[in-house]
VOBA-1610 file (N, C-alpha, C; in pm, whole numbers, padded with zeros to 5 digits, always signed):
BEGIN
Met+00091-00152+00010Met+00008-00024-00010Met+00073+00152-00040Ala+00060+00216-00094Ala+00134+00322-00101Ala+00098+00436+00039Asp+00195+00512+00056Asp+00174+00618+00139Asp+00089+00729+00123Ala-00020+00721+00157Ala-00134+00835+00127Ala-00087+00984+00138Ser+00037+01018+00194Ser+00083+01121+00138Ser+00171+01201+00053Ala+00191+01066-00032Ala+00222+01091-00161Ala+00169+01160-00270Arg+00226+01231-00344Arg+00143+01324-00475Arg+00120+01197-00559Thr+00159+01133-00660Thr+00112+01003-00726Thr+00158+00887-00694Thr+00043+00807-00675Thr+00010+00699-00669Thr-00042+00607-00738Ser-00078+00669-00833Ser-00155+00570-00955Ser-00066+00534-01091Val-00085+00498-01137Val-00032+00414-01248Val+00008+00555-01377His+00156+00559-01388His+00162+00637-01506His+00246+00542-01614Pro+00193+00505-01707Pro+00224+00416-01841Pro+00266+00551-01932Val+00383+00518-01993Val+00416+00616-02094Val+00337+00640-02186Pro+00380+00790-02220Pro+00200+00827-02286Pro+00242+00767-02438Ala+00146+00823-02508Ala+00141+00752-02697Ala+00248+00900-02754Ser+00272+00976-02653Ser+00344+01082-02779Ser+00541+01040-02766Met+00534+00943-02652Met+00695+00860-02634Met+00669+00733-02690Thr+00791+00705-02786Thr+00815+00628-02832Thr+00847+00535-02732Thr+00752+00410-02678Thr+00798+00281-02632Thr+00852+00118-02654Thr+00970+00096-02599Thr+01028+00008-02614Thr+01006-00132-02476Glu+00917-00197-02537Glu+00906-00277-02464Glu+01063-00414-02423Ile+01051-00422-02278Ile+01161-00526-02277Ile+01154-00623-02194His+01137-00793-02256His+01076-00917-02209His+01191-00961-02161Thr+01329-00969-02170Thr+01443-01019-02095Thr+01530-00894-02107Leu+01622-00909-01975Leu+01700-00806-01946Leu+01857-00837-02029Arg+01961-00780-02119Arg+02021-00755-02170Arg+02163-00855-02119Ala+02262-00921-02152Ala+02383-00957-02079Ala+02448-00850-01964Asp+02474-00749-01993Asp+02546-00655-01966Asp+02480-00563-01916Ala+02307-00591-01864Ala+02254-00465-01806Ala+02326-00409-01695Ala+02342-00464-01596Ala+02369-00348-01520Ala+02476-00224-01607Glu+02564-00293-01626Glu+02635-00232-01670Glu+02635-00119-01773Trp+02479-00167-01837Trp+02466-00066-01979Trp+02395+00029-01904Tyr+02338+00035-01768Tyr+02239+00118-01729Tyr+02298+00192-01685Ser+02371+00177-01596Ser+02452+00210-01492Ser+02529+00319-01514Ala+02604+00269-01661Ala+02689+00397-01773Ala+02599+00512-01780Ala+02432+00481-01822Ala+02360+00609-01873Ala+02369+00674-01795Leu+02334+00592-01705Leu+02244+00716-01548Leu+02344+00741-01493Ala+02505+00762-01470Ala+02593+00786-01427Ala+02590+00910-01502Gly+02577+00940-01638Gly+02614+01058-01728Gly+02462+01184-01688Val+02343+01087-01692Val+02242+01168-01610Val+02254+01263-01491Ala+02327+01189-01439Ala+02330+01276-01315Ala+02420+01348-01290Glu+02511+01336-01377Glu+02661+01445-01367Glu+02574+01528-01376Ala+02475+01531-01513Ala+02459+01664-01595Ala+02324+01739-01499Leu+02281+01683-01364Leu+02151+01772-01334Leu+02198+01842-01204Pro+02178+01930-01175Pro+02056+01977-01217Pro+02069+02090-01323Ser+02226+02128-01344Ser+02275+02244-01430Ser+02206+02225-01591Ser+02212+02147-01621Ser+02178+02093-01761Ser+02060+01990-01802Leu+01972+02021-01781Leu+01849+01923-01833Leu+01830+01881-01973Ala+01878+01979-02040Ala+01907+01959-02173Ala+01965+01849-02207Leu+02102+01845-02149Leu+02168+01755-02191Leu+02148+01578-02064Ala+02116+01610-01960Ala+02081+01502-01894Ala+01938+01412-01995Glu+01844+01497-02072Glu+01763+01440-02120Glu+01832+01396-02252Arg+01959+01408-02291Arg+02053+01332-02425Arg+02050+01211-02373Leu+02148+01243-02315Leu+02230+01108-02216Leu+02140+01037-02163Leu+02033+01056-02136Leu+01922+00970-02109Leu+01884+00866-02220Ala+01845+00976-02353Ala+01772+00931-02446Ala+01799+00745-02524Pro+01927+00710-02494Pro+01968+00563-02538Pro+01851+00446-02471Ile+01829+00510-02348Ile+01738+00405-02285Ile+01601+00483-02251Ala+01577+00599-02303Ala+01444+00643-02243Ala+01315+00565-02302Gly+01208+00558-02204Gly+01102+00542-02303Gly+01047+00333-02287Glu+01162+00308-02208Glu+01192+00169-02179Glu+01081+00125-02103Val+00995+00024-02107Val+00921-00018-01997Val+00939-00183-01985Trp+00921-00202-01862Trp+00947-00382-01851Trp+00824-00474-01827Met+00865-00557-01938Met+00720-00644-01988Met+00721-00777-01954Gly+00848-00809-01893Gly+00906-00948-01824Gly+00768-00993-01718Ser+00841-01094-01655Ser+00770-01202-01600Ser+00809-01219-01405Leu+00889-01102-01425Leu+01001-01163-01278Leu+00890-01140-01144Thr+00901-01139-01073Thr+00828-01098-00909Thr+00891-01050-00828Leu+00859-00906-00769Leu+00968-00851-00670Leu+00944-00905-00558His+01056-00893-00440His+01051-01000-00285His+01023-00833-00213Gly+01000-00925-00109Gly+00934-00849+00024Gly+00791-00749-00058Lys+00742-00703+00051Lys+00624-00612+00015Lys+00607-00468+00093Thr+00492-00439+00058Thr+00485-00279+00090Thr+00454-00284+00220Glu+00504-00225+00341Glu+00452-00193+00472Glu+00379-00062+00449Pro+00280-00042+00559Pro+00210+00101+00530Pro+00281+00179+00577Gly+00272+00314+00506Gly+00295+00413+00513Gly+00432+00402+00438Ser+00470+00330+00345Ser+00638+00291+00288Ser+00608+00354+00163Leu+00737+00406+00083Leu+00709+00411-00071Leu+00775+00316-00118Glu+00791+00192-00118Glu+00928+00058-00147Glu+00880-00023-00067Arg+00932-00132-00104Arg+00849-00281-00084Arg+01015-00320+00009Ser+00972-00358+00125Ser+01105-00383+00230Ser+01090-00482+00202Thr+01273-00563+00203Thr+01277-00707+00181Thr+01305-00789+00361Arg+01187-00806+00391Arg+01139-00861+00495Arg+01161-00839+00612Arg+01130-00707+00657Arg+01095-00594+00730Arg+01259-00588+00796Val+01329-00546+00696Val+01487-00481+00695Val+01478-00314+00726Pro+01490-00296+00845Pro+01480-00140+00856Pro+01526-00020+00703Asp+01482+00037+00698Asp+01585+00125+00565Asp+01714+00145+00605Pro+01722+00198+00744Pro+01897+00232+00800Pro+01931+00164+00764Val+01936+00044+00825Val+02030-00094+00830Val+02053-00104+00617Arg+01945-00128+00525Arg+01945-00083+00417Arg+02067-00027+00370Ala+02051+00084+00399Ala+02154+00186+00400Ala+02332+00132+00393Ala+02312+00083+00504Ala+02442+00040+00554Ala+02507-00082+00515Val+02430-00124+00458Val+02448-00286+00406Val+02518-00271+00254Phe+02444-00152+00194Phe+02476-00146+00062Phe+02603-00050+00073Leu+02656+00059+00176Leu+02731+00120+00167Leu+02858+00050+00207Arg+02831-00055+00281Arg+02990-00178+00325Arg+02983-00219+00198Asp+02880-00299+00159Asp+02933-00325+00004Asp+02940-00269-00078Gly+02985-00130-00106Gly+02992-00052-00169Gly+02907-00088-00272Phe+02787-00071-00289Phe+02702-00061-00371Phe+02712-00216-00482Thr+02816-00260-00467Thr+02833-00389-00517Thr+02710-00469-00508Cys+02651-00525-00645Cys+02613-00720-00600Cys+02682-00791-00542Thr+02678-00868-00442Thr+02765-01005-00435Thr+02746-01091-00510Tyr+02643-01075-00572Tyr+02618-01223-00627Tyr+02634-01196-00781Cys+02679-01098-00903Cys+02729-01083-00998Cys+02826-01010-00975Gly+02851-00886-00910Gly+02958-00800-00903Gly+02949-00700-00971Gly+02805-00663-01026Gly+02800-00539-01105Gly+02774-00399-00983Arg+02747-00350-01085Arg+02692-00220-01000Arg+02581-00207-00942Thr+02536-00122-00897Thr+02382-00132-00819Thr+02368+00048-00801Ile+02210+00066-00799Ile+02230+00259-00787Ile+02108+00195-00667Pro+02091+00234-00570Pro+02012+00253-00476Pro+01839+00291-00544Arg+01759+00196-00535Arg+01629+00231-00606Arg+01581+00423-00534Cys+01605+00454-00427Cys+01551+00623-00374Cys+01594+00711-00532Val+01769+00629-00579Val+01820+00717-00645Val+01772+00756-00772Leu+01706+00625-00854Leu+01611+00566-00953Leu+01484+00666-00913Val+01453+00646-00861Val+01290+00714-00807Val+01343+00907-00845Ala+01428+00936-00775Ala+01489+01051-00827Ala+01459+01121-00962Ile+01576+00998-01019Ile+01598+01078-01180Ile+01432+01031-01267Ser+01370+00952-01203Ser+01198+00936-01217Ser+01122+01033-01226Asp+01172+01133-01106Asp+01055+01243-01053Asp+01200+01358-01191Val+01264+01344-01235Val+01291+01480-01352Val+01244+01370-01472Phe+01240+01265-01491Phe+01159+01197-01635Phe+01088+01107-01601Pro+00992+01163-01532Pro+00880+01060-01558Pro+00844+00966-01648Glu+00849+01026-01779Glu+00752+00979-01918Glu+00872+00876-01956Ala+01000+00915-01925Ala+01128+00849-02054Ala+01196+00734-01934Phe+01133+00778-01834Phe+01158+00662-01705Phe+01140+00653-01571Pro+00988+00532-01621Pro+00867+00578-01593Pro+00961+00467-01441Tyr+00850+00511-01311Tyr+00804+00400-01184Tyr+00716+00416-01109Tyr+00691+00266-01096Tyr+00578+00276-01018Tyr+00606+00173-00905Leu+00559+00174-00845Leu+00599+00153-00680Leu+00555-00002-00664His+00480-00079-00725His+00432-00233-00750His+00490-00317-00861Tyr+00586-00188-00897Tyr+00630-00289-01074Tyr+00548-00362-01155Arg+00430-00317-01188Arg+00350-00399-01274Arg+00394-00317-01410Arg+00368-00473-01498Arg+00433-00471-01597Arg+00369-00373-01714Gly+00484-00261-01801Gly+00419-00184-01867Gly+00429-00020-01771Thr+00482-00042-01655Thr+00497+00064-01578Thr+00628+00129-01570Val+00719+00043-01521Val+00853+00067-01457Val+00961+00086-01598His+01062+00110-01551His+01198+00111-01630His+01285-00007-01590Pro+01333-00106-01715Pro+01371-00225-01652Pro+01510-00189-01554Ala+01533-00070-01564Ala+01696-00027-01487Ala+01667-00102-01342Phe+01475-00114-01333Phe+01515-00090-01153Phe+01523-00211-01108Trp+01504-00306-01241Trp+01550-00441-01171Trp+01664-00495-01185Ala+01738-00381-01262Ala+01912-00433-01346Ala+01978-00411-01241Leu+01933-00295-01166Leu+02028-00135-01095Leu+01998-00204-00921Ala+01847-00174-00915Ala+01831-00124-00711Ala+01836-00269-00657Pro+01920-00223-00560Pro+01964-00349-00479Pro+01885-00349-00384Glu+01868-00486-00294Glu+01793-00514-00187Glu+01906-00577-00082Ala+01890-00573+00029Ala+01934-00645+00123Ala+01867-00742+00149Asp+01961-00899+00109Asp+01903-00993+00135Asp+01991-01085+00227His+01911-01161+00288His+01947-01232+00416His+02032-01362+00354Val+02135-01366+00393Val+02244-01459+00405Val+02197-01603+00469Leu+02133-01631+00553Leu+02068-01643+00641Leu+01954-01660+00625Ala+01823-01729+00565Ala+01686-01673+00505Ala+01630-01688+00648His+01564-01540+00610His+01457-01515+00757His+01389-01660+00770Ala+01341-01700+00670Ala+01237-01830+00743Ala+01322-01879+00812Asn+01441-01938+00778Asn+01523-02006+00866Asn+01567-01983+00986Gly+01517-01875+01044Gly+01538-01834+01161Gly+01646-01715+01107Gly+01703-01636+01054Gly+01808-01562+00952Gly+01774-01401+01069Ser+01855-01333+01110Ser+01870-01246+01163Ser+01877-01121+01054Ser+01784-00999+01080Ser+01827-00831+00981Ser+01903-00795+01050Asp+02004-00857+01111Asp+02138-00732+01117Asp+02202-00770+01018Leu+02319-00628+01065Leu+02384-00574+00978Leu+02508-00721+00898Asp+02544-00803+00974Asp+02613-00922+00939Asp+02536-01056+00846Asn+02397-01066+00851Asn+02320-01120+00823Asn+02275-01095+00687Leu+02314-00998+00614Leu+02261-00899+00500Leu+02373-00883+00363Thr+02324-00857+00318Thr+02446-00890+00166Thr+02348-00814+00054Thr+02401-00734-00031Thr+02372-00628-00127Thr+02315-00756-00244Leu+02255-00783-00294Leu+02172-00801-00441Leu+02120-00758-00509His+02140-00731-00620His+02025-00667-00751His+01920-00707-00725Ala+01846-00644-00725Ala+01663-00723-00755Ala+01698-00851-00836Met+01720-00808-00968Met+01726-00945-01068Met+01815-01030-01001Cys+01905-01016-00930Cys+02004-01080-00878Cys+01917-01230-00790Asn+01816-01115-00661Asn+01803-01182-00584Asn+01674-01283-00656Thr+01622-01217-00755Thr+01519-01365-00823Thr+01582-01463-00855Arg+01672-01419-00924Arg+01742-01577-00985Arg+01825-01649-00868Lys+01867-01565-00752Lys+01859-01676-00646Lys+01813-01731-00598Ser+01636-01710-00591Ser+01568-01806-00580Ser+01498-01874-00701Ser+01579-01881-00791Ser+01507-01981-00930Ser+01405-01915-01008Leu+01329-01791-00974Leu+01223-01770-00999Leu+01266-01692-01126Glu+01182-01738-01290Glu+01191-01672-01411Glu+01344-01662-01457Val+01386-01807-01400Val+01574-01745-01420Val+01544-01706-01603Gly+01487-01737-01722Gly+01526-01758-01855Gly+01496-01594-01891Ala+01445-01510-01782Ala+01429-01350-01842Ala+01547-01307-01807Leu+01659-01319-01707Leu+01808-01293-01649Leu+01903-01300-01706Pro+01993-01214-01702Pro+02132-01247-01727Pro+02203-01387-01691Ser+02279-01425-01735Ser+02389-01505-01647Ser+02472-01426-01559Pro+02492-01475-01438Pro+02602-01392-01385Pro+02761-01397-01445Ala+02805-01525-01504Ala+02907-01500-01540Ala+02901-01415-01690Ala+02799-01369-01785Ala+02815-01249-01858Ala+02834-01143-01823Ile+02848-01125-01730Ile+02843-00981-01610Ile+02969-00969-01559Pro+03071-00866-01631Pro+03189-00879-01559Pro+03182-00777-01442Pro+03277-00847-01343Pro+03248-00791-01207Pro+03332-00621-01248Asp+03279-00497-01172Asp+03266-00380-01131Asp+03374-00355-01134Ala+03533-00282-01187Ala+03645-00307-01117Ala+03700-00123-01081Asp+03574-00044-01079Asp+03564+00067-01049Asp+03554+00065-00886Ala+03629+00106-00794Ala+03679+00065-00649Ala+03554+00227-00652Glu+03580+00319-00699Glu+03505+00428-00653Glu+03354+00468-00682Trp+03322+00370-00739Trp+03155+00396-00742Trp+03100+00377-00662Asp+03029+00467-00620Asp+02916+00493-00539Asp+02797+00468-00520Gly+02694+00459-00614Gly+02602+00436-00618Gly+02471+00586-00665Leu+02584+00662-00708Leu+02561+00794-00761Leu+02475+00854-00652Ile+02485+00833-00523Ile+02461+00903-00390Ile+02544+01053-00388Ser+02668+01074-00456Ser+02692+01184-00481Ser+02637+01271-00524Arg+02583+01242-00650Arg+02479+01341-00727Arg+02325+01318-00649Tyr+02315+01277-00552Tyr+02143+01210-00499Tyr+02105+01377-00526Ala+02169+01453-00405Ala+02094+01555-00341Ala+02048+01671-00457Asp+02156+01668-00613Asp+02168+01723-00735Asp+02000+01714-00795Ile+02000+01586-00816Ile+01902+01511-00874Ile+01783+01555-00793Val+01751+01536-00692Val+01616+01569-00599Val+01615+01723-00630Ile+01693+01799-00597Ile+01689+01915-00638Ile+01663+01970-00789Ala+01669+01867-00862Ala+01618+01899-01029Ala+01457+01848-01024Gly+01431+01750-00936Gly+01272+01720-00973Gly+01234+01800-00851Asn+01228+01829-00799Asn+01160+01954-00693Asn+01122+02069-00805Asp+01255+02071-00886Asp+01183+02223-00897Asp+01141+02178-01077Leu+01121+02053-01120Leu+01015+02039-01202Leu+00907+02039-01142Gly+00847+01975-01026Gly+00681+01999-00956Gly+00638+01854-00974His+00746+01741-00986His+00661+01623-01011His+00743+01532-00906Arg+00661+01451-00806Arg+00705+01393-00729Arg+00680+01280-00722His+00705+01091-00723His+00679+00956-00706His+00594+00974-00558Ala+00667+01011-00471Ala+00691+00980-00294Ala+00660+01096-00219Arg+00619+01101-00085Arg+00643+01177-00003Arg+00703+01297-00020Pro+00645+01383+00054Pro+00788+01509+00074Pro+00944+01445+00104Thr+00875+01378+00263Thr+00981+01357+00322Thr+01125+01246+00254Tyr+01045+01188+00175Tyr+01124+01028+00101Tyr+01279+01068+00067His+01306+01143+00012His+01447+01197-00075His+01527+01210+00049Leu+01490+01342+00150Leu+01528+01345+00268Leu+01570+01275+00356Asp+01482+01156+00390Asp+01486+01046+00531Asp+01642+00959+00438Trp+01622+00944+00309Trp+01745+00826+00262Trp+01854+00961+00248Leu+01825+01055+00212Leu+02015+01136+00212Leu+02031+01087+00388Arg+01953+01124+00479Arg+02004+01071+00629Arg+02085+00948+00622His+01985+00850+00585His+02024+00742+00582His+02154+00681+00557Phe+02175+00765+00458Phe+02317+00750+00377Phe+02426+00829+00441Gly+02407+00909+00547Gly+02480+01012+00647Gly+02556+01154+00530Leu+02425+01165+00454Leu+02477+01270+00381Leu+02363+01385+00419Val+02426+01453+00568Val+02329+01533+00645Val+02340+01670+00566Ala+02461+01720+00519Ala+02514+01857+00461Ala+02377+01878+00361Asp+02404+01738+00293Asp+02304+01716+00086Asp+02121+01790+00143Val+02071+01698+00281Val+01985+01716+00347Val+01939+01878+00351Ala+02034+01958+00426Ala+02014+02146+00466Ala+02024+02162+00330Arg+02134+02163+00219Arg+02098+02171+00056Arg+02041+02160+00046Val+01908+02049+00013Val+01783+02067-00071Val+01661+02131-00014Arg+01696+02146+00109Arg+01596+02195+00184Arg+01648+02385+00197Ala+01721+02414+00177Ala+01797+02533+00103Ala+01741+02593-00031Val+01735+02520-00088Val+01735+02530-00260Val+01579+02521-00251Ala+01482+02457-00177Ala+01346+02416-00209Ala+01289+02563-00176Ala+01365+02603-00018Ala+01320+02715+00013Ala+01301+02820-00084Lys+01367+02851-00141Lys+01405+02991-00273Lys+01323+02982-00400Gln+01290+02845-00376Gln+01189+02817-00524Gln+01021+02879-00516
//
C-alpha cells in the first residue's frame, strides 16, 4: 500500500507521444549498460536538463514487460517494498558496506531511491511505479536497484542484523530464488565492476532531487528523499536540498 501522503500513487504509463520499447528480457550487460547511462544523466543534473535528457535518450521510454516477481512487500506508510522487514537505515548501511556492488554478480547497483529521484525528473522517459506492474516501470529498476538480502534466510531463523545481510540486485535476488531465470542474464556474462570509486550515484543524489523538486513532479512523500539522504549519512545534502527548496 502506497503512502497516503504521496503526490503520485497511480499508474503512470509512458504516453503515446513517446516511443515505447517493451523489454521482455534483460541484456547480458544490463547493470553495466544502465548504470553508465544514468551516471551521465546524474552528472548533468541539475545544471543542464537538456544534456541530461540527451544522455538518457538511449534508454528512454523502455518499459519492463517480463514476468519477474519483486521480493518483499509494501509496508503501510512506505514508498518502497521492504525485504522481510529490514529497516531502511540498516539497508543503507548494507549498501554502503558493500560498495553499492551486487555480491552475487559483481555488478554496480544504484539505490532505488536514487532511481526514483531520476524518475521524478523524467517521469515519462524513465517511468516508475511502486508495485512494479508490467508496462509501468523502467527495466533499470530490475537491473540496478539493490536489496538487502538475508544470507541465512529469514524463514530459517536468519536475523536482520548487518552481518546476516548482503547486497543483491533485484534481478539477482530473483535468480537466486530460481524464479523466471530465463528472463535474466547469466552472472558469468556480467563482468565484475573494477571501479572501486563507484558510490551508487549517492554523491549526485541531492542534485537529482533538486532537479526533480524544481520540475514539480514527485512520486514519493515530501520527506522520502530527505530520509534516504540521512540514511546514507548525507546530512549536509539534506540542508542543501531544503535551502534550495525554500528559494523556489
